Each structure stands twice: as structure tokens, then as C-alpha cells.
N, C-alpha and C positions, 0 to 999 in steps of 0.2 A: 525519477531516480535520485534527484538532488535531496528529496525530503524523506527518503525511505527509512532513515534512522530516527525520525521524529514524528511518529504517527499522531501526536496530539497537536502538532504545530498548525498554525493558520494555513500556511502554504500547502501542507499535505492534504488538509481537508478540502481546500479549494481545488487542488489538482484532482482529487478523487471525485469530487462533485462535477467536474468538467468532463469526465469521460463520456457522459451521454451527449455532450455537445461536440466533442472532438472526434468521436468514432461513430460511424454509421454501421449498418448491418450488411454491407455489401461483400464481406469476405468471412471466412471461417475464423480467422484470427481476430477480426474486429468484433464479431459476435462474442467471442470468448472474452475479450477485454470488457465488454459491457456486463456480461454475466459475472465475471470475477469481481468487478467493481461493486456490484450489488451485494455479493457474498461478503466482501470485506466490510462493507457498511453494516451488514447484519451481525457479523461476529463482533465488530466494534461496539455496537449497541448492547449486545448481550453481555459483553465484558464490562461495559460501563455500568450496567444495571446489576452486576454481580450475579447474573443468572448462569454464567458459563465462564470457565477458564479458557476463553477462546483466544488468548494471546498467541500461543504457538500456532494454532490453526490460521489466525489472521496473518501471521508472518509468512506462512507457507503460501497462502492465497496471494499475498502481496508479491512475493517472488514470482509466482506463476503469472500474475497480472503484468508485472514489469517485463518478464520474458516475452509474453505475447505482444506487448507494445513494441519491444525491441524488434521482434520479427516483422511487425507491420511497417516499421520505419527502416528496415534493413540494417540494424545494428547487430554486431556479432557479440552479444553478451550472453554468456551461459548462466545458468541458475546459481552456480557456486559463486561466480563473480558478483552477481547481483546481491546475494545474501551476505557475503562476507567482506566486501570491499569498501563499505562506507566508513567514513571517518566521523567519530562522535566523541568529542572531548567530554571528560567527566563533568565539567561545569554545565554543559548542555543537558546531560542526563539529570543533574540535580534540578535544573529549571523544569524539565519535563515532569519529574516527580512532584515538585511543588504544585504544578498545574493539576496533576492527577489527584492529589490529596486535598485540594482546596475547592 
């Protein structure tokens, strides 16, 4: 949740890569978390390679992933809250853009 506005940040990538370690397959929601994590990675790679404009799809998958994680941990976050409630100062966006184009 803390990194959802910064998909190229170190912490975001580390958190996404840890889903396989943190979630096992003993429930429907945990299985969904693992599957969504893999799909986000795939769309991120396609977008990075300019093979797809997967940005919007990646955001939708991230919202679904975070919603499933919230369900696993009994947090009452709806998808609208997850998608629209993060704070991202313009300066941070500029740093993200610099990383993307370098």
C-alpha cells in the first residue's frame, strides 16, 4: 500500500517480489495474490520493453492485488480507496520520470 504510487521505486519492486515468500497457496485470496503479482510483473516488463501500453492494466491489477491482500489481512479497504487515496507530491513524480527515461 505504501508504495502504490511509485511503481518504479526500490521498495515497490522488493514488495512485489516478496509476494511469493509472504503468501502461500492455502486460500483462494492468497492464490489470487500470487497470480496477480505475476501478472503485474508481466505487464511491467511489457511496458518497459515498449511492447504494450500496459500501464493502465498494471494499475488495475495492482488495485486488485492490494484489495486481495487487504482481504487476507482483514483490512477494510475498498478498491476506490486503494486506487485514489495515495499521496504523491509532484517532485516525487519528477524523480520517477527521471528514472523512467534514464
